[in-house]
C-alpha positions, 0 to 999 in steps of 0.5 A: 514524454512520460517517465518510466515507472519502476514497481518493486513488487512481490510484497506480496505478489498479488498486491503488486499485481493488483497495484499494476492493474489499478495503475492501468485502470486509473490511467486516462488513456485511449489506447495502448501508447498512452499508458505508462512505460513500466518495469515491474520486478516481483522478487519472491526471494526478498525475506519476509518483512513481517518476520523480520520486524517481529524479530523472527527472521532475517533482514530484507533490506539487502534484497530490497535495495538490490531490487530497487537498483535492478529497477533503475538499471532497467530504466525506472525513473520513479519507483513505487513500493506497493506495500505499507509494511515495507515502508519500515525500510523506506529511508534506506531504499530511497537513499540507495537509488538515484531516482525518486521513491514515492512514499506511500505513507506520506501520500496517504496522509496527504489524501486524508487531509485533503478529505478533511478527515481527523480520526482515521482507522488503520487496517494494516499489519501488526508491525505497521502498528507496532512501529507506528509507520503512520503515526508521525505522518498523521501527527504532523497533520493533526490526524488521529490514528485509531487502531483495532483491538487485539482480537480485531487485529488478529483477524486482520492478520488472518485475512492478510495471510489468507490473501497471500496464501489462497488469493482473492477469495470472497470469504476474505472480503466478507471477513474484512467487511465484518472487522471494519464494521466493528466498534473499534472503527465506528467513530472514525471519519474513514478507514485506511486499507493500508496493507496492500492485501486488503484492497485485494480482499475488499474488491470482492465486497458488493458495491452496496455494502462497500458504499456504506464505509468511507474507505481510503485505499492506499493502493489507489492513492499510490497509483494516482500519484505515480501517474501524475508524477510520471506524466508531469502533472505533479512534482515528485 
């Protein structure tokens, strides 16, 4: 029997909903009964991770660990956090609960190595870069992280905030494609859509244009691993 998956969502809400949709779409199921049992809590009362990491807001850690505990109490046997920035608090969350918490950053790094990428551009929040959330995982695998110039990073943050505030609009996908096509990313083997709002925006990009870029989708990587772990096709 498959394990019940807990999704710690609301970080933001649309990114969590997109993760759940991709989980369903990527599950090899012929009917309803073959999909995973899922407990999803989209907790809007968790303080902003961005604000806290930038030194202008309260810590979200208590609300994050409390929500993780609620997932376990509701039957979750494996937990995922579809938010890269929130992995700044990963160790504390994982230590707080008795079930495995999949590590998005480590999974993305593993996927990059499987594809033999060695120089990877990072599309993520400014705190993800500031705190080097991917840097350690990349270094121990011999992968170089390439970050945007300040102007491009500012545009990425505007896109992320735009998705959070106005939802999935084609304009955000167009702007994301533009920033991913700039000089800072041209020498990369691939580009990680690390902030989980960015795959939401990228899905509006036409297939013909999207095909020109080697995209590494953090949301899909996490969803595929969660399916494997919960169905017994992988060891958590």
